[in-house]
C-alpha positions, 0 to 999 in steps of 0.5 A: 944690929941695925938689920935686926931692928929693920926686920922687927919693924917690917914684921909689924906690917899692917899693925902700923895702921892701928897702933902708934909708934914708939917715936914721940913728937917734939912739940908740947901739943903732941900728946893732945892731938896724936891719936885724936881726930881734930879739925886741921887747917888745910894750909898745914897739910902737905901731900904724901910723897909716897902716894903711888896714885898719880892720876886723879879723875877730875870728874870723880873729884868734882862729884866728891866735892859736891858730896862734901859740900852737901854732907861734909867730910864723912870719913876723916883723912889720916895725917902724920905729924912731922913738925910743930905745925906741919902735917903730911897726908897718910891717906885721903888725898881725894878728900883733901883735894876735893875740900881744897877745890871747894875753898874749905879752910879745914878738914877733919883729920886723924893724927898719928905718928909714922916713919917713912917706911910705914908711910909707904906701906900704908899708902900702898895698901890703902891704894890697893884697897880702892875698888876703882884702881885699874889692874896695872895700878894694882900690879905696880903697887904690889911690885913696890911693896915687894921691892921697897918693903922687901916682902915675899909674895906670900907675905904680900898676900897676907898684908893685902888680904888676897890669895897668893894666886891673885897677887901672882896674876896681877904681877904677871901683867907687868910682863906685858908690852908697855903699850898693852899695859897702857891700854889696860890703864885706859880701859881698852882691855880688861884684866882677863884680856891681859892674862890671856895675852901673857901666854904669848911670849913674843912682844910683837905677837902680843901687840898684833893680837892686841890690835886684833882685840881692839879692832874686832872688839873681842871678848875675853873668851874670844881672846883666849881662843885666839891665843890658843889658836896662835900658840898651836900654829907656832907649836913645833911638829914632832916627826915620828921616826918610821920603823921598819917591821920585823923580818917575820912580818915582811917575809910572811905578809906577801904569803897572806896577801896572795892567799886573800887576793888583796894587799894586806896591811900589818901595823905593830906597836913598840911592844910587838903587838899588832893587827892585820887589816884585810881590805875588800872592794865590795860585798862580793869581795867581802863574802869571798874573804869570809869564805876563805877565813871559814 
C-alpha cells in the first residue's frame, strides 16, 4: 500500500511546483501565509539541504547584490514552511545570499508546503533550468533525478522539457575520466569536446587526447577529427583469406599468356565471375595484342 502511495506522489511530477500538497501546517498562521508572497525575515530561513548546486560564483553574487541594491528583489524566492516560525529555501538561493550580503533583514518570499521528495525534485529542476550551469552540473542533476526520484530517461526528458537524446548526451558525459569532467566544469572544454572524447573507451587514451586539446587549443571539429583518426589507428585489420583459383583457370592461363606473349592476370569473385587483364609495354605492344585479338 505504501508503495502505491509513493508512485502516486511521483506521478504528479512538476505539478508540485504549481499546486499545494494536501499536508496542512500545524500553526494557526499557516492558512494566512501559505500560497502567498510575504516579506520574510532572513533569519528564519534556512538553505535547502537538497540544493544540488555547490558552487556560487562570488563575482556573479556581487553583481546580483548590486542589482538588488538598486532595484530590489524583483522575483521572490520560494520557501516551504517547516515549523511555526521556520522556513526552508525551495529556490532562489542566489537571491537569498545576495540579500544577506547587502545586510538586508528581509526578502519577499512565496510560501508553500512541500515534502522532502518534492523539495529535491524542485531544486534539481530549478537548477537544471539555469542557463549558466556547466554540462557536468546538468548531467549530475539528471543522474540524481534518475537515481533519487526513480525516473526513467523518458520520464526525465518530459519533466525537464528536453529531448530524450539531449538527456542521454548529458548523462554520457559522466562516463568521462574525472579529470576531464573537472576540465569541463572549469571551462577548459565544451560539451562538444566531451561528446567527442566519449567515443574513446580507454581512460588513458582519453587523458592523452585531453592534454592535446588543451595544448593545441583544438576546436570541437578538430577534436572530432583527432578522435576519428585515433580510432582508425587502433581498428584491427581484417585479413582476407587468399583463395586459389579454380583448376580451369590455372590450366588455361598459361595457354593464353603464351598466345599474347605476356603474362596474363585473371581475377575471380565468390560468384565465379572474373576478368582477364592483358598487360602491354608500349604502343607497339598494344597494337600487336590488338592485331592478335582481331
